[in-house]
N, C-alpha and C positions, 0 to 999 in steps of 0.2 A: 699422823703425819710422819714423814720420813725425817730421819735425823741427818742434817746437813754435814755433820762431822763423820758419819759412818755411811759410806756409799753403799755398802752391802744391804742395809736395811731399806734403802730407797729402791733398789732393784727388786727386792722381795715384795715391797709394797706395790710396785708397778705390775708385777706379775699377778697379784691377787685381784686388782681392780683395773679395769680398762675404762678409758674415757668414752662417753657416749657421743656419737656423731649422728645427728638426725638426718644427714644427707648421705649416709654411707650406702644405702640401698639404691639411691638415685644416681645414675650415671649421667651427669650433665656433660654434653659435648661442648664445653666452653671454648675449646680451640676452634671448632667449626664456626662459632659466632664471630670470632675475631680474625681468623685466617680465611678470608674470602677468596674465591677463585678469581683469577684475572680475566679468564675467557668467559664469554656468554654461555649460559646454560640453556639447553634445549630439551624438550620432552621427547621429540622424535628426531631421528637421524636426518630426515628430509629437510627439517628446518635449519639444521646446521649447514647443509650444502647450498641452501638458497642464498643467492647474493643480491636479490633485488626485492623491492617492496611489492606487495600484491596490488591489484588494480584498485581496490578499495582504500588501501593505505596511501597509494599514490594520489588518488583523487582527493582524499582528505588533506594530505600534506600540501599539495600545490594550491588547492582552493583556500585553505587556512592561511598559508603564508602570503598568498597573493592579496587576500583581504586585509590581513594585518599590515603588510607593507604599504598597500595603497592607502589605508586609513591613516597611518602615521605620516606618510608623505603629504597627503591631502590636508591633514590637520595642521602641519607645519606651514604649508603654502597658504591655507586659508587664514591662519593666524597672522601671518605677515601681511596678507592683503587687508585684513581687518585693522591692523595697526596703521597701515598706510592710508586707509580711507577715513580715518578719524578726522573729524572737523574741529576747527578752533571753537572753543567755548562750550564744548559738550561736557557734561558731568562725568564723573568716574563711572557711575552705574551705566550710563548710556554707552560709553566707550567699551566697558567690559562686556556688555551685552552684544555690541557689534562684533567684537573680536571672537566671542564664543559662537555666535551664530555663523559667522563667516568660516571659522575653523570647522565647525560641525558639518556645514553644508559641503565644503570641499572634501572633508574626510569621508562622508557617505558616498559621494560621487566617485571618487578615485578608488575607494575600497571596493565598491561594487564592480567597478570596471576591471581592476586587477584580479579580483576574486573570480569573476566570470572568465577572464583569460586563463587563470590557473585551472579552472574546471575544464575548459575546452582543451587546454594543453594536456592535462592528465588523461582525458578521454582519448585524445588523438594518439598519445604515446602508448597507451594500453592497446588501442586498436592496431597500431602499426606493429607493435611487438607481437600481437597475436597473428597478424598477417605474415610476419617474417618468421613464423614458427618458433617464437620464444627468443629470438636473437635480440638482445637488448644492448645495442652498441651505440656509438656516437652518431651513426647514420640515422638510427631510429629517433634520436632526440632532434636532429636537424630536420628530418621530414615532418615530425610532429610540430615543430616551430613554424615551418612553412605552411602547413595545413591550418594551424590555429590562426595565423595572421590573415590568411586568405578567407577563412570562414568568418572571422570577426568583422571584416570590412566588406563582405560579399554583398550586402544590401546597398552599399554606396555605388556599386557599379564594378565592371570587370577591371578597369584600370586601377581603381583604388584597392581592389582585392589583390591584384598582382603586386602592387607596391607594398601593401601590408604583409603579404606572404613573404616577400623578399626581406623585409625588416624582421619578421619573425624568424626566418631561417638564419639570418646573420646574428640575431640575438642568441638563438639556440647554439649556434656555432661558437660564439664568444663564451657562452656558459660552459660548453664542453671543454674548450681550451683552458678556461680559467680553472675548471675542476682538475684538469691534468696538471696544471702548474702548481696548484695548491697541494695536490697529492705528492708531487715531486719534491717541493722545497719546504713544506711545513710538516714537521714531524707530529703527527696526530696519533 
């Protein structure tokens, strides 16, 4: 051992022996683990320049969010209807069953309705984008909304299809305007 009173013996001792470090040969890039890049990483340059979703991603996104939103709204409406339709003198089990059945029925109906609307909108938007040679602007979204509304109510007659197309176009226009407002005022 080195003599604490004589520093020269400690230096000689250190030069004779070195400490064993089992991780010396392994270069662990620990800084790369903790210092993550802030921008997205892409394998190919084409992915970095792409600004929109592919048609499959678009289809999945709108269909999934439509079904989820419709199910949640339908479940809330069905639950409220189930609570309102409860009769005096019913047991707790009967009331609970009525509420769950009503909520589940409304959730299925509205989820399927909005999911199919999302599917049609995504298909229309991808088709309109293709027809406009890849131009994915606000006009594409509004045209897809018009076409989706008209197609959804086409079986009910031409008047119903025109009204539904107008409602779809106005809704798509409101979504485009809302997106621009959010981008302008909300720092994301």
